[in-house]
C-alpha positions in Angstrom: 79.7 -18.0 -6.2 83.2 -17.0 -5.3 83.9 -13.9 -3.2 86.4 -11.1 -3.6 88.2 -9.6 -0.6 90.6 -6.7 -0.1 93.3 -6.8 2.5 93.3 -4.0 5.1 95.5 -5.5 7.8 99.0 -4.0 7.3 101.6 -6.6 8.1 99.6 -9.4 9.8 98.5 -13.0 9.6 96.1 -13.7 6.8 93.9 -15.7 9.0 92.2 -12.7 10.7 88.8 -12.1 9.2 88.6 -8.5 10.4 91.6 -7.7 8.2 89.8 -8.6 5.0 87.1 -6.4 3.5 84.4 -8.1 1.4 84.2 -6.5 -2.0 81.9 -8.7 -4.1 80.5 -12.1 -4.4 77.5 -14.2 -3.4 76.8 -12.4 -0.2 78.5 -9.9 2.1 80.5 -11.9 4.7 83.1 -11.3 7.4 85.6 -14.0 6.6 89.0 -14.8 5.1 89.3 -15.9 1.4 88.8 -19.6 0.8 89.2 -21.9 -2.3 88.0 -20.2 -5.4 88.0 -16.6 -4.0 89.9 -13.6 -5.2 92.2 -11.7 -2.8 93.3 -8.1 -3.5 96.5 -6.9 -1.7 97.6 -3.3 -2.4 99.6 -2.6 0.8 101.0 -4.4 3.8 102.0 -8.0 3.8 99.8 -11.0 4.2 101.5 -13.6 6.4 100.1 -17.1 5.5 100.3 -19.9 8.2 102.7 -22.8 7.9 102.0 -25.0 4.9 99.1 -22.9 3.5 97.8 -23.9 0.1 95.8 -21.9 -2.4 93.2 -23.8 -4.5 91.7 -22.0 -7.6 92.4 -18.6 -6.1 93.3 -15.4 -7.8 95.6 -13.0 -5.9 96.0 -9.5 -7.2 99.2 -8.3 -5.6 100.5 -4.8 -6.2 101.1 -1.5 -4.4 101.5 1.9 -6.2 103.0 5.2 -5.3 106.0 3.7 -3.7 104.0 1.2 -1.6 105.0 -2.5 -1.8 102.3 -5.1 -1.4 103.5 -8.4 0.0 102.5 -12.0 0.4 104.5 -14.5 2.5 104.4 -18.3 2.6 106.1 -20.7 5.0 106.4 -24.4 4.0 108.0 -27.6 5.3 107.9 -31.2 4.3 104.1 -31.1 4.0 104.4 -29.0 0.8 105.2 -31.1 -2.3 104.2 -31.6 -5.9 101.1 -33.5 -4.7 100.3 -30.8 -2.2 101.5 -27.5 -3.7 101.4 -24.0 -2.3 99.7 -22.8 -5.5 97.5 -25.4 -7.3 97.2 -25.5 -11.1 94.1 -23.2 -11.1 95.7 -20.5 -8.9 96.9 -17.1 -10.3 99.1 -14.7 -8.5 99.5 -11.5 -10.5 100.6 -7.9 -10.2 97.7 -6.7 -12.4 95.3 -5.2 -9.8 91.8 -4.1 -10.9 91.5 -0.3 -11.0 95.3 0.4 -11.0 96.8 2.2 -14.0 100.3 3.0 -12.7 103.3 0.8 -12.0 102.9 -1.7 -9.2 105.4 -3.1 -6.7 104.8 -6.7 -5.7 106.7 -9.0 -3.3 106.3 -12.7 -2.8 108.3 -14.1 0.1 108.8 -17.9 0.3 110.3 -19.4 3.4 111.2 -23.1 3.3 109.5 -25.2 0.7 107.2 -23.5 -1.9 105.7 -25.3 -4.9 104.0 -23.4 -7.7 101.8 -25.4 -10.0 99.7 -22.4 -11.1 100.7 -19.1 -12.7 102.8 -16.3 -11.2 102.5 -13.3 -13.5 104.4 -10.0 -13.5 101.7 -8.3 -15.6 101.0 -4.9 -14.0 101.1 -1.5 -15.7 104.4 -0.6 -17.6 107.2 -0.2 -15.1 105.9 -2.7 -12.6 108.3 -4.9 -10.6 107.6 -8.3 -9.1 110.2 -9.6 -6.6 110.3 -13.2 -5.4 112.5 -13.8 -2.3 113.5 -17.4 -1.8 114.7 -18.0 1.7 115.4 -20.8 4.2 112.7 -21.8 6.7 112.3 -20.1 10.0 113.6 -23.2 11.7 116.7 -23.2 9.5 115.4 -25.8 7.0 116.6 -25.2 3.5 114.6 -23.0 1.2 113.3 -24.6 -2.1 111.2 -22.7 -4.6 109.9 -25.3 -7.1 108.3 -23.9 -10.2 106.2 -26.7 -11.7 103.7 -24.3 -13.3 104.2 -21.1 -15.3 105.9 -17.8 -14.5 105.2 -15.0 -16.9 106.8 -11.6 -17.4 104.8 -9.2 -19.6 106.2 -6.4 -21.8 107.3 -3.4 -19.7 107.4 -5.4 -16.5 110.3 -6.8 -14.4 110.6 -10.0 -12.3 113.4 -10.5 -9.9 114.0 -13.9 -8.3 116.4 -13.3 -5.3 117.7 -16.4 -3.6 119.1 -16.3 0.0 121.4 -18.4 2.0 120.6 -22.2 2.3 118.0 -21.8 -0.5 117.6 -22.6 -4.2 115.2 -21.9 -7.1 114.2 -25.0 -9.1 112.6 -24.4 -12.5 110.9 -27.6 -13.5 108.5 -26.0 -16.0 108.3 -22.7 -17.9 109.4 -19.1 -17.3 108.0 -17.0 -20.1 109.6 -13.6 -20.6 107.1 -12.0 -22.9 108.9 -8.8 -23.7 109.7 -7.9 -20.0 112.9 -8.6 -18.1 113.9 -11.4 -15.7 116.7 -11.3 -13.2 117.8 -14.3 -11.1 120.2 -13.2 -8.4 121.6 -14.4 -5.1 121.4 -12.5 -1.8 124.2 -14.6 -0.2 127.2 -16.8 -1.2 125.5 -19.5 0.9 122.8 -20.1 -1.7 122.5 -23.8 -2.7 124.2 -24.5 -6.1 124.6 -20.8 -6.7 120.9 -20.2 -6.3 119.7 -21.9 -9.5 119.6 -25.6 -8.8 120.1 -28.1 -11.7 116.7 -29.3 -13.0 115.0 -29.5 -16.4 113.0 -26.4 -17.1 112.6 -23.8 -19.8 113.2 -20.0 -19.8 111.8 -18.4 -23.0 
C-alpha cells in the first residue's frame, strides 16, 4: 500500500527523511516518498536531486494565504522520453486535500525536464500555477518537453515562464478547461522566443 507524506523542510533537498512527515499508508515510517506514494507540499520548496524521476506519484503542490509551495527539478542528458522526469502515471496538481482557498504553486525546471504524466492547475478558484523553465546549473540549455497532459481548470491560471537559453516544447496536449494560460519569456535570450517549434495542441 502506498504512503502519503507531507513536506516540513522549508527550502531543502527532498532526500532528507526527517523533512517528510508520514500522514497515511501501510505503516508509519520515517522515509522519503518513493514510487507510488503521494507527496503534499504546502510551503517551502522541495529540491530534487539531479535527474530525479517520479513513477506513479501524486504531488499535491499548493500554498495558501500568500505562501508559495515549490518543487524544483534538475535534469541533464539522462532525462529523455524513455526516462522522463514524470512518468505517464504521475500527477502534479495544485489541488491539495483540505484546502478551500486559492493556492500558489511553483514548478522550477532546470536543464532537461520531460513530462509524460499530468500537470494540473486545478486548485480552488483563483489559484495560480507557475512553471519556470530555466537553463541547467552548469549552463546547459533548458528544455521543458510536454509529452503528456497539462490541464488548466476553470477559475485557475497557469503561467509558463521561459528563461534565457531555454525553451518550452509542447509535443502533446495543453487543455485550457475554462481557466487561463500565459506563455511568457523572462529573457530575450530564450531559445526560439521561448516556444520551440514542435507538433502539439493547445485547446
